[in-house]
Backbone as ProteinMPNN parsed JSONL, in Angstrom:
{"seq_chain_A": "VLEKNPNVVADLSGLLVGKCHMPQFLNYQQGYVEQLKLWLKYIDNFDKILFGTDWPLANYQDYIEFTKAIIPEEHWEKVFYLNSKRIFGL", "coords_chain_A": {"N_chain_A": [[109.882, 84.254, 107.269], [109.304, 86.277, 109.12], [107.417, 84.994, 110.759], [108.856, 82.918, 111.924], [111.028, 84.014, 113.268], [111.717, 85.762, 116.092], [113.014, 88.222, 116.299], [112.673, 89.68, 113.974], [111.2, 92.151, 111.95], [108.879, 93.722, 109.644], [108.335, 96.167, 107.09], [105.733, 97.821, 105.209], [106.482, 98.9, 102.803], [107.088, 99.475, 99.271], [104.967, 98.321, 97.93], [103.222, 99.711, 96.316], [103.265, 101.867, 93.422], [103.5, 105.097, 92.156], [100.586, 107.188, 91.47], [97.418, 106.091, 92.479], [94.041, 105.243, 91.766], [92.359, 104.425, 94.326], [89.916, 102.843, 95.004], [89.374, 101.596, 92.501], [91.849, 100.359, 92.045], [91.994, 98.541, 94.211], [89.892, 96.881, 93.546], [90.595, 95.95, 90.942], [93.057, 94.759, 91.461], [92.405, 92.68, 93.172], [93.125, 89.97, 93.702], [95.868, 90.197, 94.367], [95.662, 91.849, 96.641], [94.16, 90.177, 98.335], [95.969, 88.067, 98.679], [98.007, 89.371, 100.117], [96.576, 89.979, 102.462], [96.06, 87.361, 103.335], [98.673, 86.452, 103.83], [99.392, 88.188, 105.905], [97.512, 87.392, 107.784], [98.374, 84.775, 108.211], [100.879, 85.2, 109.427], [99.971, 86.438, 111.737], [100.7, 88.341, 113.677], [100.649, 91.368, 114.363], [102.27, 93.061, 115.71], [104.705, 93.056, 114.545], [104.685, 94.397, 112.18], [105.214, 97.237, 110.2], [104.126, 100.449, 109.134], [104.984, 101.66, 105.973], [106.281, 103.42, 103.12], [107.049, 104.032, 99.65], [107.634, 106.64, 99.227], [109.132, 109.276, 97.491], [108.058, 107.88, 95.345], [105.624, 106.634, 95.503], [102.267, 107.611, 96.106], [101.514, 109.218, 99.071], [99.004, 109.412, 100.473], [97.526, 107.477, 99.106], [98.932, 105.23, 99.92], [98.374, 105.128, 102.635], [95.612, 104.622, 102.543], [95.664, 102.155, 101.19], [97.063, 100.573, 103.036], [95.242, 100.584, 105.148], [93.315, 99.063, 103.939], [94.387, 96.495, 103.884], [95.117, 95.848, 106.455], [93.594, 94.834, 109.423], [91.283, 96.935, 111.148], [91.503, 97.064, 113.962], [94.214, 96.862, 114.384], [95.444, 99.083, 113.357], [96.544, 101.272, 114.861], [98.842, 100.137, 115.995], [100.322, 99.385, 113.659], [100.577, 101.801, 112.212], [101.778, 103.478, 114.083], [102.472, 102.701, 116.925], [104.169, 100.381, 116.804], [106.477, 101.258, 115.427], [107.297, 103.247, 117.186], [107.932, 101.679, 119.437], [109.905, 99.856, 118.408], [111.926, 101.519, 117.348], [112.497, 103.026, 119.518], [111.298, 105.526, 120.034]], "CA_chain_A": [[110.946, 84.771, 108.1], [108.674, 86.974, 110.253], [106.716, 84.056, 111.625], [109.791, 82.021, 112.598], [112.119, 84.719, 113.934], [111.149, 86.789, 116.973], [113.721, 89.498, 116.19], [112.497, 90.228, 112.626], [109.989, 92.916, 111.65], [108.819, 94.108, 108.232], [107.474, 97.299, 106.767], [104.853, 97.59, 104.073], [106.912, 99.702, 101.661], [107.347, 98.77, 98.018], [103.786, 97.619, 97.446], [102.558, 100.579, 95.344], [104.094, 102.826, 92.689], [102.726, 106.132, 91.488], [99.261, 107.573, 91.953], [96.39, 105.079, 92.214], [92.657, 105.487, 92.167], [92.357, 103.285, 95.231], [88.813, 101.878, 94.857], [89.585, 100.811, 91.282], [93.037, 99.532, 92.247], [91.645, 97.434, 95.105], [89.025, 95.972, 92.792], [91.358, 95.354, 89.845], [94.133, 93.94, 92.039], [91.798, 91.952, 94.275], [93.928, 88.785, 94.0], [97.079, 90.691, 95.051], [95.244, 92.322, 97.96], [93.763, 89.011, 99.132], [97.198, 87.341, 99.033], [98.644, 90.118, 101.207], [95.779, 89.748, 103.673], [96.292, 85.976, 103.748], [100.029, 86.416, 104.385], [99.342, 88.866, 107.201], [96.743, 86.529, 108.687], [99.242, 83.645, 108.542], [101.861, 85.675, 110.408], [99.159, 86.633, 112.937], [101.429, 89.108, 114.681], [100.718, 92.733, 113.851], [103.33, 93.77, 116.437], [105.918, 92.971, 113.736], [104.428, 95.05, 110.903], [105.351, 98.685, 110.241], [103.71, 101.231, 107.977], [106.092, 102.194, 105.194], [105.929, 103.773, 101.745], [108.19, 104.316, 98.779], [107.563, 108.045, 98.902], [108.152, 109.956, 96.652], [107.623, 107.061, 94.211], [104.221, 106.282, 95.705], [101.47, 108.663, 96.715], [101.409, 108.963, 100.503], [97.612, 109.171, 100.854], [97.149, 106.165, 98.568], [99.559, 104.207, 100.749], [97.597, 105.043, 103.877], [94.356, 103.95, 102.199], [95.989, 100.764, 100.874], [97.407, 99.907, 104.291], [93.984, 100.376, 105.873], [92.557, 98.003, 103.256], [94.965, 95.162, 104.113], [95.316, 95.643, 107.891], [92.349, 94.984, 110.18], [91.229, 98.23, 111.846], [91.958, 96.97, 115.359], [95.681, 96.883, 114.422], [95.952, 100.291, 112.705], [97.395, 102.08, 115.744], [100.135, 99.45, 116.076], [101.036, 99.414, 112.379], [100.871, 103.176, 111.823], [102.476, 104.288, 115.085], [103.043, 102.105, 118.134], [105.272, 99.462, 116.52], [107.673, 102.064, 115.132], [107.7, 103.888, 118.452], [108.567, 100.658, 120.265], [111.093, 99.271, 117.76], [112.968, 102.53, 117.181], [112.71, 103.711, 120.796], [110.902, 106.934, 119.877]], "C_chain_A": [[110.357, 85.482, 109.318], [108.084, 86.004, 111.265], [107.681, 83.23, 112.467], [110.838, 82.713, 113.451], [111.601, 85.875, 114.786], [111.805, 88.164, 116.837], [113.562, 90.172, 114.827], [111.155, 90.947, 112.537], [110.016, 93.276, 110.171], [107.981, 95.361, 108.082], [106.711, 96.995, 105.489], [105.255, 98.412, 102.85], [107.11, 98.823, 100.429], [106.158, 98.059, 97.421], [103.012, 98.414, 96.393], [103.582, 101.461, 94.65], [103.17, 103.824, 92.017], [101.407, 106.426, 92.165], [98.252, 106.507, 91.544], [95.015, 105.656, 92.523], [92.301, 104.263, 93.012], [91.15, 102.364, 95.089], [88.969, 101.0, 93.613], [90.773, 99.867, 91.438], [92.702, 98.312, 93.101], [90.752, 96.416, 94.407], [89.82, 95.223, 91.722], [92.438, 94.397, 90.356], [93.636, 93.11, 93.217], [92.601, 90.703, 94.671], [95.185, 89.134, 94.785], [96.74, 91.093, 96.488], [94.878, 91.139, 98.858], [94.969, 88.177, 99.545], [97.945, 88.045, 100.169], [97.899, 89.913, 102.519], [95.994, 88.344, 104.216], [97.66, 85.829, 104.407], [100.046, 87.047, 105.769], [98.567, 88.043, 108.224], [97.583, 85.333, 109.131], [100.268, 84.036, 109.605], [101.193, 85.884, 111.759], [99.917, 87.336, 114.054], [101.631, 90.524, 114.152], [101.675, 93.609, 114.651], [104.622, 93.82, 115.63], [105.786, 93.664, 112.38], [104.474, 96.564, 111.082], [104.775, 99.312, 108.976], [104.962, 101.747, 107.283], [105.618, 102.492, 103.789], [107.204, 103.814, 100.913], [108.126, 105.767, 98.328], [108.959, 108.538, 98.538], [107.689, 109.137, 95.444], [106.162, 106.659, 94.307], [103.526, 107.444, 96.402], [101.204, 108.307, 98.171], [99.979, 108.632, 100.933], [97.115, 107.824, 100.331], [97.711, 105.056, 99.446], [98.826, 104.029, 102.075], [96.304, 104.267, 103.615], [94.582, 102.46, 101.902], [96.295, 99.975, 102.15], [96.152, 99.629, 105.108], [93.147, 99.263, 105.238], [93.098, 96.609, 103.565], [95.188, 94.831, 105.59], [93.968, 95.786, 108.596], [92.396, 96.246, 111.064], [91.738, 98.157, 113.283], [93.478, 96.991, 115.502], [96.281, 98.151, 113.809], [96.901, 101.08, 113.604], [98.782, 101.454, 115.898], [100.939, 99.673, 114.801], [101.447, 100.83, 112.0], [101.743, 103.922, 112.819], [103.206, 103.492, 116.172], [104.221, 101.172, 117.87], [106.567, 100.227, 116.231], [108.203, 102.726, 116.393], [108.472, 102.893, 119.316], [109.901, 100.187, 119.668], [112.24, 100.265, 117.672], [113.211, 103.356, 118.443], [112.357, 105.189, 120.73], [110.068, 107.424, 121.048]], "O_chain_A": [[110.854, 85.31, 110.431], [108.236, 86.177, 112.475], [107.362, 82.877, 113.602], [111.478, 82.065, 114.279], [111.098, 86.862, 114.249], [111.209, 89.17, 117.223], [114.256, 91.15, 114.551], [110.124, 90.439, 112.977], [111.051, 93.15, 109.517], [107.041, 95.594, 108.842], [107.01, 96.033, 104.783], [104.44, 98.601, 101.947], [107.274, 97.607, 100.527], [106.318, 97.267, 96.492], [102.22, 97.833, 95.65], [104.635, 101.767, 95.21], [102.182, 103.448, 91.388], [101.143, 105.977, 93.28], [98.236, 106.071, 90.393], [94.861, 106.463, 93.44], [91.981, 103.2, 92.479], [91.352, 101.15, 95.055], [88.724, 99.795, 93.669], [90.714, 98.713, 91.016], [93.075, 97.188, 92.764], [90.858, 95.216, 94.661], [89.724, 94.0, 91.615], [92.695, 93.356, 89.751], [94.386, 92.869, 94.163], [92.738, 90.415, 95.86], [95.53, 88.454, 95.752], [97.442, 90.723, 97.429], [95.258, 91.115, 100.029], [94.992, 87.635, 100.65], [98.455, 87.391, 101.079], [98.514, 89.699, 103.563], [96.099, 88.156, 105.428], [97.789, 85.155, 105.429], [100.645, 86.504, 106.697], [98.931, 88.006, 109.4], [97.516, 84.92, 110.289], [100.495, 83.296, 110.562], [101.762, 85.554, 112.799], [99.795, 86.978, 115.226], [102.667, 90.833, 113.563], [101.873, 94.776, 114.311], [105.544, 94.551, 115.991], [106.665, 93.538, 111.528], [103.855, 97.11, 111.996], [104.922, 98.769, 107.882], [105.893, 102.217, 107.937], [104.657, 101.887, 103.313], [108.305, 103.646, 101.438], [108.507, 106.097, 97.205], [109.906, 108.219, 99.257], [106.982, 109.672, 94.59], [105.53, 106.373, 93.29], [104.137, 108.166, 97.19], [100.722, 107.214, 98.468], [99.765, 107.675, 101.677], [96.379, 107.116, 101.018], [97.039, 104.054, 99.688], [98.68, 102.912, 102.57], [95.949, 103.365, 104.375], [93.79, 101.612, 102.313], [95.837, 98.844, 102.314], [96.017, 98.555, 105.695], [92.365, 98.601, 105.921], [92.346, 95.635, 103.513], [95.422, 93.675, 105.941], [93.269, 96.775, 108.378], [93.432, 96.567, 111.648], [92.347, 99.111, 113.765], [93.989, 97.123, 116.615], [97.503, 98.281, 113.748], [97.959, 101.512, 113.148], [99.784, 102.168, 115.929], [102.094, 100.096, 114.852], [102.559, 101.037, 111.515], [102.388, 104.904, 112.451], [104.424, 103.604, 116.313], [105.181, 101.171, 118.64], [107.628, 99.871, 116.742], [109.41, 102.759, 116.632], [109.529, 103.216, 119.858], [110.91, 100.133, 120.372], [113.396, 99.903, 117.895], [114.031, 104.274, 118.441], [113.054, 106.017, 121.316], [109.655, 108.584, 121.07]]}, "name": "protein", "num_of_chains": 1, "seq": "VLEKNPNVVADLSGLLVGKCHMPQFLNYQQGYVEQLKLWLKYIDNFDKILFGTDWPLANYQDYIEFTKAIIPEEHWEKVFYLNSKRIFGL"}
């Protein structure tokens, strides 16, 4: 839907629940993490991705660390800040 529709964006909420020990989680869930990275690479448009959490159901710091693990560093500013600023007119 993101790839085909210029007016659609997505946030990254709903991907974690509870407190995680992130290095272990990333290792144990390596297949899940790699699928997310592949999906994001396929979309190839980080202007359409927003940082999001399921706080208070998910630990905020874990979500930041998880997002950094699946988003290439050169797109962090867009995903964590600039996209929301642009989309919501902040």
